[in-house]
C-alpha positions in Angstrom: 93.2 60.6 83.7 96.5 61.1 84.7 99.0 60.8 86.8 100.4 64.0 86.4 98.8 67.5 88.0 95.9 69.8 88.1 94.7 70.9 84.9 93.3 68.5 82.0 95.8 66.2 80.4 98.5 65.7 82.6 102.1 66.6 83.5 104.8 64.8 84.8 106.2 61.7 83.7 102.8 60.6 84.2 101.7 62.0 80.9 98.4 60.7 79.6 95.0 62.2 79.8 91.3 60.3 79.8 88.4 61.9 80.5 84.7 59.9 82.7 81.4 61.2 81.2 78.6 61.4 82.6 75.0 60.7 81.6 73.7 62.5 78.7 71.4 65.3 80.0 67.7 64.9 79.3 67.7 68.0 77.2 70.3 66.4 74.3 68.4 65.4 71.2 68.1 62.1 71.2 70.4 59.9 68.7 69.3 57.4 66.0 70.3 54.3 66.7 72.1 53.5 63.3 73.9 56.9 64.0 77.8 56.5 65.1 78.8 58.5 68.9 82.2 59.6 69.3 83.7 60.9 72.4 83.5 64.4 71.3 80.0 64.2 70.8 79.5 63.2 74.1 81.4 66.0 75.1 84.7 65.1 75.9 87.6 66.7 73.6 90.8 64.1 73.2 92.2 66.6 71.1 92.3 69.6 73.5 93.8 67.3 76.3 97.0 66.4 73.9 96.9 70.0 73.1 97.5 70.9 76.5 99.6 68.2 77.3 102.2 69.4 74.7 102.0 72.6 76.0 102.7 71.9 78.9 105.5 69.6 78.7 108.3 72.6 78.5 106.5 73.8 82.2 107.0 70.3 83.6 110.3 69.7 82.7 111.4 72.5 84.4 111.1 71.5 87.4 112.1 68.1 87.2 115.3 67.3 90.3 118.4 64.9 89.4 116.0 62.2 91.6 113.1 62.1 88.6 113.4 58.7 86.8 112.2 58.7 83.4 110.4 60.7 80.6 106.8 62.2 80.2 104.6 59.6 79.3 104.6 57.1 81.7 101.8 55.4 84.0 103.4 56.4 87.1 106.3 58.7 88.3 109.5 57.0 89.7 111.6 59.2 92.0 114.8 57.7 93.5 115.5 58.0 97.0 119.0 55.7 97.3 121.4 57.3 98.4 119.9 60.9 99.5 118.7 59.8 103.3 120.1 57.7 106.0 117.0 56.7 107.7 114.4 58.4 105.5 111.1 59.3 107.0 108.2 59.9 104.0 105.8 63.1 105.0 102.9 63.3 102.5 100.4 66.2 102.4 97.2 66.9 100.4 95.2 69.8 100.4 93.1 72.1 97.9 92.2 76.0 97.3 89.1 76.3 98.8 86.4 78.6 97.0 89.2 81.3 96.2 88.4 79.4 92.7 85.6 80.4 92.4 86.6 84.4 92.5 90.0 83.0 90.1 87.0 82.3 87.9 85.3 85.5 88.6 88.2 87.7 87.5 89.6 85.1 84.8 92.6 85.1 86.6 93.7 81.4 86.2 97.8 82.2 86.1 98.2 81.6 90.1 96.1 79.6 91.6 98.2 77.2 91.0 101.0 78.3 93.3 98.0 78.8 95.6 97.8 75.3 95.4 101.5 74.2 96.2 101.9 76.1 98.8 99.0 74.6 100.8 100.7 71.0 100.5 104.4 72.2 100.7 104.5 74.3 103.4 102.3 71.7 105.8 104.9 68.9 105.1 107.4 71.4 105.7 106.2 72.0 109.7 107.8 68.4 110.0 111.1 69.8 108.7 110.8 67.9 105.6 112.0 68.8 102.6 109.0 68.7 99.5 110.2 66.3 96.9 107.2 66.2 94.2 104.2 66.9 93.5 101.3 65.7 91.8 98.1 67.8 91.1 94.4 66.7 90.3 92.7 68.8 87.6 88.6 68.4 86.5 86.5 70.3 84.8 83.3 70.4 82.4 84.7 71.6 79.3 88.3 71.9 79.0 89.7 75.1 77.9 93.4 74.8 76.8 94.4 77.9 77.6 92.5 78.0 80.8 94.1 74.7 81.4 97.9 75.7 80.4 97.9 78.5 83.0 96.4 77.0 86.1 99.6 74.1 85.3 102.3 76.5 84.5 101.4 78.0 87.7 101.3 74.6 89.5 105.3 74.7 87.9 105.7 77.5 89.3 105.1 76.7 92.6 106.9 73.5 92.5 110.1 75.6 91.2 109.4 78.3 94.1 109.3 74.7 96.1 112.5 73.0 94.8 110.5 70.6 94.4 109.5 68.0 90.8 106.0 68.6 89.3 106.2 64.5 88.6 102.7 63.6 87.3 99.0 64.7 87.6 95.4 64.0 86.4 93.0 65.8 84.0 89.6 64.9 83.9 86.7 66.8 81.5 83.7 65.1 82.7 80.7 67.2 80.7 77.3 67.7 83.0 79.7 67.5 86.7 80.6 71.3 86.2 79.1 74.5 85.0 80.4 76.2 81.8 84.1 78.0 82.6 84.5 76.4 86.7 87.0 73.9 87.4 88.2 72.2 90.9 91.6 71.2 91.7 93.5 69.1 94.0 97.1 68.6 95.3 99.4 66.2 96.5 103.0 66.1 97.8 105.4 63.9 99.4 108.3 65.2 100.8 111.3 63.4 103.4 113.2 64.2 106.1 116.0 62.2 108.0 115.0 60.3 111.3 117.2 61.8 113.6 115.9 65.8 112.0 112.1 65.1 112.4 110.3 68.5 113.9 108.1 67.2 116.0 107.6 69.8 118.7 109.2 67.6 121.5 111.7 69.9 122.1 109.6 72.8 123.1 109.8 74.7 126.2 108.0 77.7 128.4 110.2 80.5 127.2 110.8 79.3 123.6 109.4 82.8 121.2 107.2 82.6 119.1 107.8 83.7 115.3 105.8 85.0 113.2 106.6 85.1 109.2 104.8 87.0 107.0 101.9 86.2 104.4 101.0 87.7 101.3 97.3 87.7 102.7 94.8 85.5 103.1 96.6 82.6 100.9 94.0 80.0 100.9 91.7 80.1 103.9 88.5 81.8 104.4 87.3 82.8 100.7 83.8 81.8 101.5 83.7 84.4 104.0 85.1 86.6 102.3 83.3 86.2 99.0 80.4 86.8 102.1 81.5 89.9 102.9 82.8 91.1 98.9 79.0 90.4 98.0 77.5 92.2 101.4 79.9 95.6 99.9 78.9 95.5 95.9 82.5 93.3 94.8 84.5 96.2 94.6 87.5 94.2 93.6 88.7 97.1 91.8 88.8 99.7 95.1 92.7 100.8 95.8 93.8 99.0 98.6 97.1 99.3 100.0 98.7 100.7 96.8 96.9 97.9 94.7 93.3 96.5 94.2 91.4 94.6 96.6 91.2 92.1 93.5 94.5 91.8 93.2 95.3 91.8 97.2 93.3 88.9 97.6 94.3 87.2 94.7 98.2 86.6 95.9 99.1 83.6 95.4 100.2 81.4 99.1 103.9 82.6 100.3 105.8 79.1 99.6 108.1 79.5 102.7 110.5 75.7 101.7 114.2 76.8 100.7 113.9 79.9 103.7 112.6 77.3 106.5 115.0 74.5 105.1 117.9 77.0 105.4 116.5 78.2 108.9 115.8 74.2 110.1 119.5 73.6 109.7 121.6 76.8 111.1 119.2 77.0 114.1 117.5 75.4 116.8 114.1 75.1 115.3 111.8 73.5 118.6 108.5 73.9 116.4 106.8 74.8 112.9 103.2 75.3 112.3 101.6 76.6 108.5 98.8 79.1 109.5 95.5 77.4 107.3 92.0 77.3 108.3 92.2 77.5 111.8 94.0 80.6 112.0 96.0 81.8 114.6 94.2 80.4 117.1 94.1 77.0 116.1 97.4 76.2 114.4 100.0 77.0 116.1 99.1 75.2 118.9 98.6 72.1 117.5 102.8 71.4 117.7 103.3 72.3 121.7 103.2 69.6 124.2 100.1 69.0 126.3 100.7 70.8 129.6 102.0 74.2 127.3 100.4 77.1 125.8 100.9 80.1 124.1 100.4 83.9 124.6 100.4 86.0 121.6 100.9 90.2 121.3 98.3 91.4 118.3 100.5 94.7 118.6 103.7 92.9 117.8 103.1 93.2 113.9 101.1 95.6 112.0 97.8 93.8 110.3 97.9 94.1 106.5 95.3 96.2 104.6 93.0 93.2 103.6 92.4 92.1 106.6 91.3 95.4 108.1 89.7 96.1 105.1 87.5 92.3 105.2 87.5 93.0 109.4 85.6 96.7 108.8 83.1 95.8 106.0 82.3 92.5 107.3 81.8 94.1 111.0 83.7 90.6 111.8 84.3 90.0 115.5 88.4 90.3 116.6 88.2 86.2 117.5 86.3 85.3 114.4 88.9 87.1 112.6 91.9 85.1 114.5 90.3 82.2 113.7 89.6 82.3 110.3 92.6 84.1 108.5 96.4 84.5 109.4 96.0 87.8 109.8 99.6 88.4 108.1 101.4 86.0 109.9 101.4 83.0 107.8 104.3 81.1 109.3 105.5 80.8 112.3 109.0 79.3 113.9 109.1 78.2 117.8 112.8 78.4 118.8 115.1 79.7 121.8 115.2 83.7 122.4 119.1 83.8 121.7 118.2 82.1 118.2 115.6 85.3 117.2 118.6 87.8 115.7 120.0 85.2 113.6 117.0 83.9 112.6 114.7 87.0 111.0 118.4 87.8 109.5 118.3 84.8 107.8 114.9 85.0 106.6 114.9 88.3 105.7 117.8 87.2 103.6 114.7 85.3 101.9 112.7 88.0 101.0 110.5 87.1 104.4 109.3 90.0 107.4 108.9 87.9 110.6 108.5 89.1 114.4 108.9 87.8 117.5 104.9 87.8 118.2 104.8 86.1 121.2 106.4 83.3 123.7 106.2 79.4 125.1 104.0 79.5 128.6 103.0 77.4 130.8 98.9 76.3 130.3 96.2 77.6 132.1 93.4 75.6 132.8 91.9 74.9 129.5 93.1 78.0 128.1 96.5 77.3 125.7 96.1 79.8 123.4 96.1 83.1 124.4 95.9 86.7 122.0 96.4 90.2 123.8 
């Protein structure tokens, strides 16, 4: 195993590969007592792991920041925080990409799933106002495929570039008998930091604040168990055209990484709260940052539902409330701020290529109902 990122053979300063092997399958022929056994014969190819490391080294080094200490190959990644913060608060997060992996493997499209992995982690720590500093990944597979692994790690490196964080470590595990041929699993981990005085904890939120919704690129990495069930019912028409692209393209669009835009917004605007719209959708995520006694009222007509969500709702006969609590429905991130700050915030986000709309406001809670979507 190695302290680097997903994909076989780690990346980052800690670039080491070690694989784990399960007990041999009963169908394998028994070896004679005098036969010399090897790790390769047990199903683990160390040479392939080393080949991956050499291929990903330049990708990983492109993500390094000045605070990264040491080079590639150590047992742990080093990051120097001295002189950067007066009272730093570290904010950590971990996530995966769920069963979107199954779709990536079905379509043999491995170059963007790493962006999803980074996005799901860094967008979470961003909610507290934290700048993601570094990222680590875990990649596990039954049989290491060099091209697939390099593609996945390349996506992770690209995601780190988009987020401005360093890919400082990772782990690649080749585990025969644990995964079917062609399958792999991913997990990601990030650490960010924010000045204690600049933390965004929702305590500044007041009734009348506007909920500014920021566009998503699609379902991001949530709801794919339902999506795959809908696809199966519809006959998996992944090549069908949908809004200028194919359905497969729409479903595989990588998670938008909001870091650089939101950090600038946090510096320049009175941001009272932020929420990353992930599992739980619009119904359950925004309210997580709103103080007790307050609620949110959203207006669904404030933005246009992207075609992919129209297709999912129609083909799956999904109830509206189920859509709200499963998918982001075109809103991948929200910012809660005073009404007089909305126009400037919208212009600034547009400069980063992000569409946004006022989609609701903070209201006094009415009984147990804290979220209303009309």
